[in-house]
N, C-alpha and C positions, 0 to 999 in steps of 0.2 A: 127595210122600208120599201114598200111597193110604189107609193106615190110621194113625190116631193123629195127633198134632200138633194145633195150633190151627187154627181156620178160616182165619186169615191164612196160615199155613204151607201148608195144603192148596191155597189159591187161588193163591198166588204163591211157589212153592218156590224160584225163582231169586232172590228179593229178600230173602233172610234173612241177608244178610251182616253184620247187626248183632245177630244172635241171641247172647244171653248178655250183652249190654250193658245195664246198669241205669241208668235215667234218673229223677231226682227232678225233677218238673215243678211250678214255682211260677208258671205263666203264665196269662194270661187274654186274651181277645180275639185278633184275627187274627194279629198279628206273632209273638207268643210261641207261641200254640197251634199255628200252622202249622208252626213250627220243630220242635216236639216230635212233631207228627203225622207228619212225614216220617220221623223216627227210628223211630216205631212201625210205619209201613208197611214199613220195611226190617228189621224184626224185633227192634228193641230193646224191652225191657220198660220201658214208660213208666208211672210212677205219678204221677198228677196230685194235688196237694194242694189241697183245697178247704176253704172256711170251714164250720164246723159250722152247721147250721140252714138256711142259705141256699144254700150251695154256690157254684159259680162264677157270677159276674155274667151270663155268657152264657146261663144257664138262665132268666133273668128279663128278657127283653128286650121283652115285649109288654105295654105299659101297660094296666091294666084287665082283663087276662086271667090265668088261673091260671098259676103257675110250673110248667109241665109239660114241661120240657126241650125247647124248640123245636128245629126243624131246625138252626138256627144253631149251637147248642151241639154237636149231634151231628156236624155237618159238620167241625168243627175238633178233635174229640176221639175219633174212631173209633180202635179198637184200643188204647186206653189203659185203665189201671185208675184208679180214683178212691178217695181216702181223705179223709175229713173229719177235720181235725186243728186244734185251737185253738192257733194259733201264739203267742197271747198268754199261754198258761199254761206254767209250767215243765215240766209233764209232756208237753205237746204239743211243746215245743221239744226236750226230751230225745229224744222218739220220732223227730223229724225228723233230729236230729243223728246218731242211730244209723243211720238210713237213708242219710244222706250219707256215713257212714264206709264203707259197702258199695257206694256208687254209683260209676259210671264218669263220669257226666255230670250236671250240674244246670243248669237253665235258669230264669231269672226275668225278669219284666217288670213288677214291682210299681211303684207310684208312687215318685217320687224320695224317698230317705231311708228308705223302709219296710224294705227288706231289712237296712239298717245298724242300724236301731232294734231289729230282731229278733235281731241278733248273727249273721246269716247272710250277711254280706258276704264278698267273695272271700278276704281274709286269714284270717278266722275259719274258713271252710270248708276252706281249704287246710291249716290246722293240724290239722283233724280227719282230712283225707284228702289227703295231698300229691299224689296222682296224679290227682285229679279234674279233669275239664274243666269249667270254670265259664263259663257264657254268660249275658250280660245283653243283652236286646233292649230298647233304649230309643228313644224318639222323638227325644230330643236329649241332649246332654251335660248333666250337672248344672249347669254354669255358663252354659248357653245362656240367652239372654234374647229375649223377643219384642220386636221393633221394627218398627213400621209393617207388621204382618202377616207378617213373615218372621223366621226364626231367624237370630241372629248371635251370635258368641261374643266 
């Protein structure tokens, strides 16, 4: 594309095969954010949901220094849009649920039990949008236990 289009489309016109795909991103840190980053590079519209006031934890990784969006955050969140939404408020949850109804994909890697407490687990989201692709990026299964420094189930 010579004229128009986003910067990403102009730079990588052959990598837009996910154009039109909508992703609601509840990820933080490398494993989750890398997953959604790849979708964004391939043309998907990725909307990252962040906490109000503080944003993604990756924005605050330098103890004793200002929270000024360090390179770490940018490295894993290029080509994404960000929204701050209070997921603990009914209004915030309603907004996210409306987004999920229109999304093609959602990805989360919150702490164990968090997504369930919010009512945004797989079964709940599937009722909102039966066609959604629901991805969880977890370090271990919920039932996994640490034993002598290694994971076992």
